[in-house]
Steps between C-alpha positions, in 0.01 A plus 500: 500500500447662163715588203522855369616569146635844405550637151838655427579776251857498370643780286841533337703810420865578434589446870347150533169363622243639744215298657199607700195333658192722443307332782775564758548878523872581479617143442760532225856416414754501219763277346759483227337202328145369462581197717651719770204739515259203518699352791515841668123568467416161651727585795344851522148350511599254769661780711202730443250238616727402792508864614122533470446190714759615758310830539157333517385635165269313262676351200350636184321266265556527130278785377620564152658353194799701379433679173762507232639846437754630253846369587371231735449128472210335675627191682200271517695180563723667759226589745620420844297303749542510876338281755320694767510337843 
């Protein structure tokens, strides 16, 4: 068993919050509040990894550290860890 930590990029606009995981292609979600988008991205990561395992795909290791861009907040303390079985 090993633990995998993924960086999360969260941006905010007039419609709410948007989160993405650069190391998991297409893994993203949104929410009305910061707390909601953080909850949603953790669920999205879990579902993404579950689907990969179900289909016999290799779970990606963390490859990158999200870079801060205009309009985004880097969430270093909110990295999400998952235990790989």
